[in-house]
N, C-alpha and C positions, 0 to 999 in steps of 0.2 A: 879901707883895706889897702895894703900896699903890695902884697905878693899875689900875683894872679894864680889861678888854678889851671887855666887853659889858655892857649892861643886859639882864637876863633876866626875862621874865614868863611864868608858866604860863598859857596860854590855855585849855587843856582837857585833861582826863585821862579816859581810858577804861581798861578793864582791862589792855589791852596796848599802848596808844598814848597818847603825850603830845605836845601841840603847844606850842612856845615862841615868844614874840615875842622875837627876838634883835636887839638894836641895837648896832652896832659903835661904840664910843665913843673909839677911837684907831686910829692907822694899823696897829697890830699885830693888831687884831681882824678878821682875815680870815674869810670864810665858807669852812669846810672840811667835807669829807664823810669821816668815818671813825667806826668804832665807838669808838675811844679818845676822840675829841672828844665824842661822844654820852655816853659814860660819865662824862666830866668834868662835863657839864651835869646829868646825872641825879642824881649823888651829891654835887654841890657844896653843897646845902642842909645836909648833915651837918657841914660844916666852915666855914660862913660865916654871917653875919647875914642872916636872911630877913625881909622886910617885908610887911605887908598893904597899905601905901601908903607913899609916901616919908615917912620919919621916924617911921613907926608900926610897931613890931616885930610879927612874926607872933604871934598870940595863943596858940598852942599849941606845946608842945615838939615838935620834929621828931625822930622816933625810928624805929628799925627796924633790921633787919640791912642791912649793905652789904657787897658782895663785895670792895670796894677800900678802901684807906686813902687819905686825902688826899695823903700823901707819895708813895705809889705813882703816883697819877695825875699829880702834878706832875713827878716824875722821868721817867715814861714820855712825857710831852708833849714832852720834849726829845730823848729817845733811842728812843722806841718801846717797846712792851712786850717784855720778853724772850720768846723762843720758848716757854719753859716756862709762861708766864702768858697767852699770846695766846688760848688756848682759853677763858679765863674771860670774854672779851668776846663770845663767840659767841651768847649769848642776845639781844644786840642784832641784830635781823634786818633793819632798814631805817633809813636816815638820809636823809631827803628834805627838800628845800627847797620851800616853797610860793611865794607871791608875794614878789618882791623889791620894795623901794621905796627911793626916794632914791639910786639907784645909776645909773651910766652904763649904756648898753646892754651886755648881756652879750656877751663875745667868743665864747661857745659856747652852743649851744641845749640844751634839755632832752633827756635820753635818750628813745628811742622809747616807753618805758612812761610817760613823763610824770612820773615820781617823782623821779628824780635829775637833777642838773645835772652834765654831764661836767666832770671836773676839769682844770684847767690846771696842769701841773707846772712847776716852775722851768725845766726843760729845754725848755720850749716857745719859748724865745728871744724874738724880737721881739714875738710875739703876747702872751706873758705879760707882758712889760715894758710894752707899751702898755695892757693891761687893768689892770695894777697901778698905773700912773701915773694913769690916769683915776680909779681907786678912791681913791687918796691925795688927788688934787685935790678929789674930792667931800668927803672927810673934812675937808680943810683949809678948804674953803669953809664947811662946817657949823660948824666951830669959830669962824669969824669972826662968826657970828650971835650974838644975845643972847637971853636968856630962853627962852620956849617955842619960838620959832622955831629956836633952836640945837638943841634936842633933837629937834624934829620933822624937821629936815633931815638928821639923821645916817643913814648907810646902814643898812638894816634888812631883815629877812626873817622869814618864818614857817618854823620848823624843826619837822618832825614826826619823832619817834623811835618805832619799833615794836619791841617786845620779845616774846620767847616766854614769859617768866615774869612774871605779874602782880605778883609780889612786888617786882620791880625798880622799880615805880612807886607802891607802897603809901604812901610817905611824901610824895608830891606832891599838891598841891591847887590847884585853879584860883585864880588871883589872887596866888599867891606871887611876890614880886619880890626879886631879889638882884643884887649886882655879880658878874659872871662873870669868871673868870680862866682857864677851860679853854682848852687849845690842843693842837695836834698838829703839830709841825714837819714831820713826814713826810707829812701828809695832802694830798690833792689840793686845790688852791685853786680856788674857784669863780669868783671875780672878782679 
């Protein structure tokens, strides 16, 4: 793949929780809630170039065990994990969005626990279509900007992923930056 869906920055890492700044850089970069999407983000540093700052590679080798191959995650993004492999995603216990920015008003409100955003499936009809059109319009407007304003205006959110096994986060460090390609075609779409 040559065109990233997101710009990903690691904001904070605790033993079982990581927060990402997730900036959607094209129309296909929808905000989704799924264990598969979270797994794609968590393990992408093993298969892509990671930076400490734009143009400056991460100074250390990114190493460690990963329960998934890059090919598996890419294949599953289009078709979903096979039933025999779905249990491997269970250590991801929570996928939650924090504040959104540069997006139109959300068509749905947070869940009562305040952690998740209710998903809008494609079957939501006119509601989903209106939310999607507003989202795409915001992305199009952002692309018409230049320089720092262009990047600052792209739809973005803080995404927090919680896991039951600290080993799943051992390779991540605050400040890592990479171009993200993770997706889950079957996941609920937030906006």
